N, CA, C and O atoms as a GROMACS GRO file, in nm:
protein
  420
    1MET      N    1  -1.680   1.256  -0.227
    1MET     CA    2  -1.634   1.119  -0.233
    1MET      C    3  -1.703   1.040  -0.124
    1MET      O    4  -1.713   1.084  -0.009
    2ALA      N    5  -1.750   0.924  -0.160
    2ALA     CA    6  -1.811   0.836  -0.061
    2ALA      C    7  -1.702   0.786   0.033
    2ALA      O    8  -1.585   0.778  -0.005
    3GLY      N    9  -1.741   0.753   0.151
    3GLY     CA   10  -1.643   0.704   0.248
    3GLY      C   11  -1.676   0.753   0.386
    3GLY      O   12  -1.792   0.775   0.420
    4ARG      N   13  -1.572   0.771   0.463
    4ARG     CA   14  -1.593   0.820   0.598
    4ARG      C   15  -1.499   0.936   0.624
    4ARG      O   16  -1.398   0.952   0.556
    5GLU      N   17  -1.533   1.015   0.723
    5GLU     CA   18  -1.447   1.126   0.761
    5GLU      C   19  -1.355   1.080   0.872
    5GLU      O   20  -1.398   1.013   0.966
    6PHE      N   21  -1.228   1.116   0.861
    6PHE     CA   22  -1.131   1.077   0.962
    6PHE      C   23  -1.019   1.180   0.968
    6PHE      O   24  -1.004   1.262   0.878
    7GLU      N   25  -0.941   1.174   1.075
    7GLU     CA   26  -0.825   1.261   1.087
    7GLU      C   27  -0.709   1.198   1.013
    7GLU      O   28  -0.680   1.079   1.028
    8PHE      N   29  -0.643   1.280   0.933
    8PHE     CA   30  -0.528   1.233   0.856
    8PHE      C   31  -0.411   1.324   0.886
    8PHE      O   32  -0.428   1.444   0.905
    9SER      N   33  -0.292   1.266   0.889
    9SER     CA   34  -0.173   1.342   0.925
    9SER      C   35  -0.057   1.304   0.834
    9SER      O   36  -0.035   1.186   0.805
   10LEU      N   37   0.014   1.404   0.789
   10LEU     CA   38   0.140   1.383   0.718
   10LEU      C   39   0.245   1.472   0.781
   10LEU      O   40   0.227   1.594   0.788
   11PHE      N   41   0.354   1.414   0.826
   11PHE     CA   42   0.464   1.488   0.887
   11PHE      C   43   0.416   1.582   0.997
   11PHE      O   44   0.469   1.692   1.013
   12GLY      N   45   0.316   1.540   1.071
   12GLY     CA   46   0.266   1.618   1.184
   12GLY      C   47   0.156   1.718   1.148
   12GLY      O   48   0.091   1.771   1.238
   13THR      N   49   0.134   1.744   1.020
   13THR     CA   50   0.026   1.832   0.978
   13THR      C   51  -0.102   1.749   0.973
   13THR      O   52  -0.110   1.648   0.902
   14LYS      N   53  -0.203   1.793   1.049
   14LYS     CA   54  -0.327   1.715   1.059
   14LYS      C   55  -0.443   1.789   0.995
   14LYS      O   56  -0.446   1.912   0.989
   15CYS      N   57  -0.539   1.710   0.948
   15CYS     CA   58  -0.664   1.767   0.899
   15CYS      C   59  -0.771   1.658   0.902
   15CYS      O   60  -0.740   1.540   0.911
   16ARG      N   61  -0.895   1.700   0.894
   16ARG     CA   62  -1.006   1.605   0.882
   16ARG      C   63  -1.039   1.597   0.734
   16ARG      O   64  -1.045   1.699   0.665
   17VAL      N   65  -1.060   1.476   0.688
   17VAL     CA   66  -1.084   1.457   0.545
   17VAL      C   67  -1.183   1.343   0.526
   17VAL      O   68  -1.190   1.250   0.607
   18ARG      N   69  -1.259   1.351   0.419
   18ARG     CA   70  -1.346   1.240   0.382
   18ARG      C   71  -1.268   1.159   0.279
   18ARG      O   72  -1.226   1.210   0.176
   19GLY      N   73  -1.250   1.033   0.311
   19GLY     CA   74  -1.170   0.947   0.224
   19GLY      C   75  -1.233   0.811   0.208
   19GLY      O   76  -1.351   0.792   0.238
   20PRO      N   77  -1.153   0.717   0.161
   20PRO     CA   78  -1.206   0.582   0.138
   20PRO      C   79  -1.262   0.522   0.266
   20PRO      O   80  -1.222   0.559   0.376
   21LEU      N   81  -1.352   0.429   0.251
   21LEU     CA   82  -1.414   0.361   0.365
   21LEU      C   83  -1.314   0.258   0.417
   21LEU      O   84  -1.316   0.141   0.377
   22ILE      N   85  -1.227   0.304   0.507
   22ILE     CA   86  -1.120   0.219   0.560
   22ILE      C   87  -1.112   0.237   0.711
   22ILE      O   88  -1.168   0.331   0.766
   23GLY      N   89  -1.042   0.148   0.775
   23GLY     CA   90  -1.025   0.155   0.919
   23GLY      C   91  -0.901   0.235   0.957
   23GLY      O   92  -0.825   0.279   0.871
   24ASP      N   93  -0.883   0.252   1.088
   24ASP     CA   94  -0.770   0.330   1.139
   24ASP      C   95  -0.636   0.269   1.100
   24ASP      O   96  -0.541   0.342   1.070
   25ARG      N   97  -0.627   0.136   1.099
   25ARG     CA   98  -0.501   0.071   1.062
   25ARG      C   99  -0.465   0.104   0.916
   25ARG      O  100  -0.348   0.127   0.886
   26GLU      N  101  -0.563   0.107   0.829
   26GLU     CA  102  -0.539   0.139   0.689
   26GLU      C  103  -0.500   0.286   0.672
   26GLU      O  104  -0.416   0.319   0.588
   27VAL      N  105  -0.561   0.374   0.753
   27VAL     CA  106  -0.524   0.516   0.749
   27VAL      C  107  -0.376   0.531   0.784
   27VAL      O  108  -0.303   0.604   0.718
   28GLU      N  109  -0.332   0.462   0.889
   28GLU     CA  110  -0.191   0.467   0.929
   28GLU      C  111  -0.101   0.412   0.818
   28GLU      O  112   0.007   0.465   0.794
   29GLU      N  113  -0.146   0.307   0.753
   29GLU     CA  114  -0.068   0.247   0.644
   29GLU      C  115  -0.051   0.347   0.529
   29GLU      O  116   0.058   0.359   0.473
   30ILE      N  117  -0.157   0.418   0.495
   30ILE     CA  118  -0.150   0.520   0.389
   30ILE      C  119  -0.056   0.632   0.431
   30ILE      O  120   0.025   0.678   0.351
   31GLN      N  121  -0.067   0.677   0.556
   31GLN     CA  122   0.021   0.783   0.606
   31GLN      C  123   0.167   0.743   0.592
   31GLN      O  124   0.248   0.820   0.540
   32LYS      N  125   0.202   0.624   0.636
   32LYS     CA  126   0.341   0.576   0.627
   32LYS      C  127   0.386   0.568   0.482
   32LYS      O  128   0.498   0.607   0.448
   33TYR      N  129   0.299   0.516   0.397
   33TYR     CA  130   0.333   0.502   0.255
   33TYR      C  131   0.359   0.640   0.192
   33TYR      O  132   0.459   0.658   0.124
   34LEU      N  133   0.269   0.735   0.215
   34LEU     CA  134   0.285   0.867   0.154
   34LEU      C  135   0.408   0.939   0.209
   34LEU      O  136   0.481   1.002   0.132
   35GLU      N  137   0.431   0.932   0.340
   35GLU     CA  138   0.549   0.997   0.397
   35GLU      C  139   0.677   0.937   0.339
   35GLU      O  140   0.769   1.010   0.303
   36ALA      N  141   0.683   0.805   0.330
   36ALA     CA  142   0.802   0.739   0.274
   36ALA      C  143   0.820   0.777   0.127
   36ALA      O  144   0.932   0.802   0.082
   37THR      N  145   0.711   0.780   0.052
   37THR     CA  146   0.719   0.814  -0.090
   37THR      C  147   0.763   0.958  -0.109
   37THR      O  148   0.850   0.986  -0.191
   38PHE      N  149   0.704   1.050  -0.035
   38PHE     CA  150   0.742   1.191  -0.046
   38PHE      C  151   0.888   1.210  -0.009
   38PHE      O  152   0.960   1.282  -0.079
   39ASN      N  153   0.934   1.147   0.099
   39ASN     CA  154   1.074   1.158   0.140
   39ASN      C  155   1.167   1.104   0.033
   39ASN      O  156   1.270   1.165   0.002
   40LEU      N  157   1.132   0.990  -0.024
   40LEU     CA  158   1.216   0.927  -0.126
   40LEU      C  159   1.225   1.012  -0.252
   40LEU      O  160   1.333   1.032  -0.307
   41VAL      N  161   1.111   1.063  -0.297
   41VAL     CA  162   1.106   1.136  -0.424
   41VAL      C  163   1.154   1.280  -0.409
   41VAL      O  164   1.226   1.330  -0.496
   42LEU      N  165   1.116   1.345  -0.301
   42LEU     CA  166   1.142   1.488  -0.287
   42LEU      C  167   1.255   1.524  -0.192
   42LEU      O  168   1.315   1.630  -0.203
   43GLY      N  169   1.285   1.436  -0.098
   43GLY     CA  170   1.378   1.469   0.009
   43GLY      C  171   1.299   1.522   0.127
   43GLY      O  172   1.187   1.570   0.111
   44PRO      N  173   1.358   1.513   0.248
   44PRO     CA  174   1.284   1.547   0.371
   44PRO      C  175   1.227   1.688   0.377
   44PRO      O  176   1.110   1.705   0.413
   45GLY      N  177   1.304   1.790   0.343
   45GLY     CA  178   1.253   1.928   0.351
   45GLY      C  179   1.137   1.954   0.258
   45GLY      O  180   1.028   1.990   0.302
   46PRO      N  181   1.159   1.936   0.127
   46PRO     CA  182   1.050   1.959   0.032
   46PRO      C  183   0.929   1.867   0.056
   46PRO      O  184   0.815   1.907   0.030
   47ALA      N  185   0.954   1.746   0.104
   47ALA     CA  186   0.843   1.653   0.129
   47ALA      C  187   0.746   1.712   0.230
   47ALA      O  188   0.624   1.702   0.213
   48LYS      N  189   0.799   1.772   0.335
   48LYS     CA  190   0.712   1.831   0.438
   48LYS      C  191   0.633   1.949   0.381
   48LYS      O  192   0.516   1.967   0.414
   49THR      N  193   0.697   2.029   0.297
   49THR     CA  194   0.630   2.143   0.237
   49THR      C  195   0.517   2.098   0.145
   49THR      O  196   0.406   2.150   0.152
   50VAL      N  197   0.546   2.001   0.060
   50VAL     CA  198   0.445   1.949  -0.032
   50VAL      C  199   0.330   1.886   0.046
   50VAL      O  200   0.213   1.907   0.013
   51ALA      N  201   0.363   1.809   0.149
   51ALA     CA  202   0.260   1.745   0.231
   51ALA      C  203   0.172   1.850   0.299
   51ALA      O  204   0.050   1.835   0.304
   52SER      N  205   0.234   1.954   0.350
   52SER     CA  206   0.158   2.060   0.416
   52SER      C  207   0.061   2.127   0.318
   52SER      O  208  -0.054   2.153   0.352
   53ASN      N  209   0.108   2.153   0.198
   53ASN     CA  210   0.021   2.213   0.096
   53ASN      C  211  -0.091   2.117   0.054
   53ASN      O  212  -0.205   2.158   0.033
   54LEU      N  213  -0.057   1.990   0.042
   54LEU     CA  214  -0.157   1.890   0.005
   54LEU      C  215  -0.267   1.881   0.110
   54LEU      O  216  -0.385   1.866   0.077
   55MET      N  217  -0.229   1.890   0.236
   55MET     CA  218  -0.327   1.879   0.345
   55MET      C  219  -0.428   1.993   0.341
   55MET      O  220  -0.539   1.980   0.394
   56LYS      N  221  -0.392   2.105   0.279
   56LYS     CA  222  -0.484   2.219   0.269
   56LYS      C  223  -0.580   2.206   0.151
   56LYS      O  224  -0.680   2.277   0.144
   57ASP      N  225  -0.549   2.115   0.058
   57ASP     CA  226  -0.630   2.100  -0.063
   57ASP      C  227  -0.738   1.996  -0.040
   57ASP      O  228  -0.715   1.876  -0.058
   58LYS      N  229  -0.856   2.041  -0.002
   58LYS     CA  230  -0.966   1.950   0.034
   58LYS      C  231  -1.022   1.876  -0.087
   58LYS      O  232  -1.093   1.777  -0.069
   59ALA      N  233  -0.991   1.920  -0.208
   59ALA     CA  234  -1.038   1.850  -0.327
   59ALA      C  235  -0.939   1.740  -0.369
   59ALA      O  236  -0.980   1.630  -0.407
   60LEU      N  237  -0.810   1.770  -0.363
   60LEU     CA  238  -0.708   1.676  -0.410
   60LEU      C  239  -0.676   1.567  -0.308
   60LEU      O  240  -0.651   1.452  -0.346
   61LEU      N  241  -0.675   1.601  -0.180
   61LEU     CA  242  -0.635   1.504  -0.078
   61LEU      C  243  -0.719   1.376  -0.080
   61LEU      O  244  -0.660   1.268  -0.076
   62PRO      N  245  -0.852   1.383  -0.088
   62PRO     CA  246  -0.929   1.258  -0.094
   62PRO      C  247  -0.894   1.171  -0.215
   62PRO      O  248  -0.896   1.048  -0.207
   63ILE      N  249  -0.861   1.235  -0.326
   63ILE     CA  250  -0.823   1.160  -0.446
   63ILE      C  251  -0.690   1.090  -0.424
   63ILE      O  252  -0.674   0.973  -0.460
   64ILE      N  253  -0.594   1.161  -0.364
   64ILE     CA  254  -0.463   1.102  -0.333
   64ILE      C  255  -0.480   0.985  -0.236
   64ILE      O  256  -0.416   0.881  -0.252
   65LEU      N  257  -0.566   1.002  -0.137
   65LEU     CA  258  -0.591   0.893  -0.041
   65LEU      C  259  -0.650   0.771  -0.110
   65LEU      O  260  -0.608   0.658  -0.083
   66LYS      N  261  -0.746   0.792  -0.198
   66LYS     CA  262  -0.810   0.681  -0.270
   66LYS      C  263  -0.709   0.609  -0.359
   66LYS      O  264  -0.704   0.486  -0.360
   67ILE      N  265  -0.631   0.684  -0.434
   67ILE     CA  266  -0.530   0.624  -0.521
   67ILE      C  267  -0.428   0.547  -0.438
   67ILE      O  268  -0.389   0.436  -0.475
   68SER      N  269  -0.385   0.605  -0.327
   68SER     CA  270  -0.287   0.539  -0.240
   68SER      C  271  -0.343   0.410  -0.184
   68SER      O  272  -0.274   0.308  -0.181
   69TRP      N  273  -0.468   0.413  -0.138
   69TRP     CA  274  -0.529   0.293  -0.082
   69TRP      C  275  -0.545   0.186  -0.189
   69TRP      O  276  -0.518   0.068  -0.164
   70ASP      N  277  -0.589   0.225  -0.308
   70ASP     CA  278  -0.602   0.128  -0.418
   70ASP      C  279  -0.467   0.066  -0.451
   70ASP      O  280  -0.458  -0.055  -0.473
   71TYR      N  281  -0.363   0.148  -0.455
   71TYR     CA  282  -0.228   0.097  -0.483
   71TYR      C  283  -0.185  -0.003  -0.376
   71TYR      O  284  -0.134  -0.110  -0.409
   72LEU      N  285  -0.204   0.031  -0.250
   72LEU     CA  286  -0.163  -0.058  -0.142
   72LEU      C  287  -0.240  -0.190  -0.145
   72LEU      O  288  -0.183  -0.296  -0.118
   73LYS      N  289  -0.368  -0.184  -0.178
   73LYS     CA  290  -0.447  -0.308  -0.191
   73LYS      C  291  -0.393  -0.395  -0.305
   73LYS      O  292  -0.378  -0.516  -0.289
   74LEU      N  293  -0.365  -0.333  -0.418
   74LEU     CA  294  -0.312  -0.408  -0.533
   74LEU      C  295  -0.174  -0.467  -0.502
   74LEU      O  296  -0.143  -0.579  -0.543
   75LYS      N  297  -0.093  -0.390  -0.432
   75LYS     CA  298   0.041  -0.438  -0.394
   75LYS      C  299   0.029  -0.561  -0.304
   75LYS      O  300   0.101  -0.660  -0.324
   76LYS      N  301  -0.060  -0.556  -0.206
   76LYS     CA  302  -0.081  -0.672  -0.118
   76LYS      C  303  -0.131  -0.792  -0.196
   76LYS      O  304  -0.085  -0.904  -0.173
   77GLN      N  305  -0.224  -0.770  -0.288
   77GLN     CA  306  -0.277  -0.880  -0.369
   77GLN      C  307  -0.167  -0.941  -0.455
   77GLN      O  308  -0.160  -1.063  -0.468
   78LEU      N  309  -0.082  -0.858  -0.513
   78LEU     CA  310   0.030  -0.908  -0.593
   78LEU      C  311   0.125  -0.991  -0.509
   78LEU      O  312   0.171  -1.097  -0.553
   79GLU      N  313   0.154  -0.945  -0.387
   79GLU     CA  314   0.242  -1.021  -0.297
   79GLU      C  315   0.179  -1.156  -0.262
   79GLU      O  316   0.249  -1.257  -0.259
   80GLU      N  317   0.049  -1.157  -0.235
   80GLU     CA  318  -0.020  -1.283  -0.204
   80GLU      C  319  -0.018  -1.377  -0.324
   80GLU      O  320   0.006  -1.496  -0.309
   81ASN      N  321  -0.044  -1.323  -0.442
   81ASN     CA  322  -0.043  -1.405  -0.563
   81ASN      C  323   0.096  -1.462  -0.589
   81ASN      O  324   0.111  -1.577  -0.630
   82THR      N  325   0.199  -1.380  -0.567
   82THR     CA  326   0.337  -1.425  -0.586
   82THR      C  327   0.369  -1.539  -0.492
   82THR      O  328   0.430  -1.638  -0.532
   83ARG      N  329   0.329  -1.526  -0.364
   83ARG     CA  330   0.353  -1.635  -0.268
   83ARG      C  331   0.281  -1.762  -0.311
   83ARG      O  332   0.336  -1.872  -0.300
   84GLU      N  333   0.159  -1.748  -0.358
   84GLU     CA  334   0.082  -1.864  -0.403
   84GLU      C  335   0.150  -1.932  -0.521
   84GLU      O  336   0.160  -2.055  -0.525
   85ILE      N  337   0.198  -1.854  -0.616
   85ILE     CA  338   0.269  -1.911  -0.731
   85ILE      C  339   0.397  -1.981  -0.686
   85ILE      O  340   0.427  -2.091  -0.732
   86GLU      N  341   0.472  -1.918  -0.594
   86GLU     CA  342   0.594  -1.980  -0.543
   86GLU      C  343   0.562  -2.113  -0.474
   86GLU      O  344   0.635  -2.211  -0.492
   87ASN      N  345   0.455  -2.116  -0.397
   87ASN     CA  346   0.416  -2.241  -0.329
   87ASN      C  347   0.380  -2.350  -0.430
   87ASN      O  348   0.416  -2.466  -0.413
   88ARG      N  349   0.309  -2.312  -0.534
   88ARG     CA  350   0.270  -2.410  -0.637
   88ARG      C  351   0.392  -2.461  -0.714
   88ARG      O  352   0.399  -2.580  -0.747
   89VAL      N  353   0.486  -2.373  -0.743
   89VAL     CA  354   0.608  -2.416  -0.812
   89VAL      C  355   0.686  -2.512  -0.723
   89VAL      O  356   0.734  -2.615  -0.770
   90ASP      N  357   0.699  -2.478  -0.594
   90ASP     CA  358   0.768  -2.567  -0.500
   90ASP      C  359   0.701  -2.704  -0.496
   90ASP      O  360   0.768  -2.807  -0.496
   91GLU      N  361   0.569  -2.704  -0.492
   91GLU     CA  362   0.494  -2.830  -0.489
   91GLU      C  363   0.517  -2.910  -0.617
   91GLU      O  364   0.535  -3.032  -0.612
   92ALA      N  365   0.518  -2.842  -0.731
   92ALA     CA  366   0.541  -2.910  -0.859
   92ALA      C  367   0.683  -2.968  -0.864
   92ALA      O  368   0.703  -3.077  -0.916
   93LEU      N  369   0.781  -2.894  -0.811
   93LEU     CA  370   0.919  -2.944  -0.809
   93LEU      C  371   0.932  -3.067  -0.720
   93LEU      O  372   1.000  -3.163  -0.755
   94ARG      N  373   0.866  -3.064  -0.605
   94ARG     CA  374   0.869  -3.180  -0.516
   94ARG      C  375   0.806  -3.302  -0.584
   94ARG      O  376   0.857  -3.413  -0.573
   95LEU      N  377   0.696  -3.279  -0.652
   95LEU     CA  378   0.630  -3.389  -0.723
   95LEU      C  379   0.721  -3.442  -0.834
   95LEU      O  380   0.732  -3.563  -0.853
   96ALA      N  381   0.785  -3.352  -0.908
   96ALA     CA  382   0.876  -3.394  -1.016
   96ALA      C  383   0.992  -3.476  -0.960
   96ALA      O  384   1.029  -3.578  -1.016
   97GLU      N  385   1.050  -3.430  -0.848
   97GLU     CA  386   1.159  -3.505  -0.785
   97GLU      C  387   1.112  -3.643  -0.742
   97GLU      O  388   1.182  -3.743  -0.762
   98PHE      N  389   0.994  -3.649  -0.685
   98PHE     CA  390   0.938  -3.777  -0.641
   98PHE      C  391   0.920  -3.871  -0.761
   98PHE      O  392   0.955  -3.989  -0.754
   99LEU      N  393   0.865  -3.818  -0.869
   99LEU     CA  394   0.842  -3.901  -0.988
   99LEU      C  395   0.972  -3.947  -1.051
   99LEU      O  396   0.982  -4.059  -1.100
  100ILE      N  397   1.073  -3.860  -1.050
  100ILE     CA  398   1.204  -3.898  -1.104
  100ILE      C  399   1.265  -4.009  -1.021
  100ILE      O  400   1.318  -4.106  -1.075
  101GLU      N  401   1.256  -3.996  -0.888
  101GLU     CA  402   1.310  -4.099  -0.799
  101GLU      C  403   1.237  -4.232  -0.820
  101GLU      O  404   1.301  -4.337  -0.822
  102ARG      N  405   1.108  -4.228  -0.835
  102ARG     CA  406   1.029  -4.351  -0.855
  102ARG      C  407   1.056  -4.412  -0.991
  102ARG      O  408   1.048  -4.534  -1.009
  103GLY      N  409   1.087  -4.327  -1.087
  103GLY     CA  410   1.114  -4.377  -1.221
  103GLY      C  411   1.243  -4.458  -1.227
  103GLY      O  412   1.262  -4.540  -1.317
  104GLY      N  413   1.330  -4.434  -1.132
  104GLY     CA  414   1.458  -4.506  -1.129
  104GLY      C  415   1.448  -4.642  -1.065
  104GLY      O  416   1.546  -4.717  -1.064
  105GLU      N  417   1.333  -4.677  -1.012
  105GLU     CA  418   1.317  -4.807  -0.943
  105GLU      C  419   1.294  -4.920  -1.039
  105GLU      O  420   1.279  -5.034  -0.998
   0.00000   0.00000   0.00000
């Protein structure tokens, strides 16, 4: 997989892996996301076991990292788009209120 090699950690289990071309902040974001997801879906005990096994799989881990990073990017884009739509709706409502008020004159 193209990208860069970096240290990755889940629940304290560390390994070096080649993953997406991302910075340290993004690596931490992926770590937090995967730990939270594993805990939510599997529970704390099994989550650590699954994470430990995943960290040993040099073929699967880069794929999981890429999918996780793509998901987080899409989630951020969706949040930005939602805020933009909300802002435009607010602007349209303000304009409608203004026009209604002016229509009464």
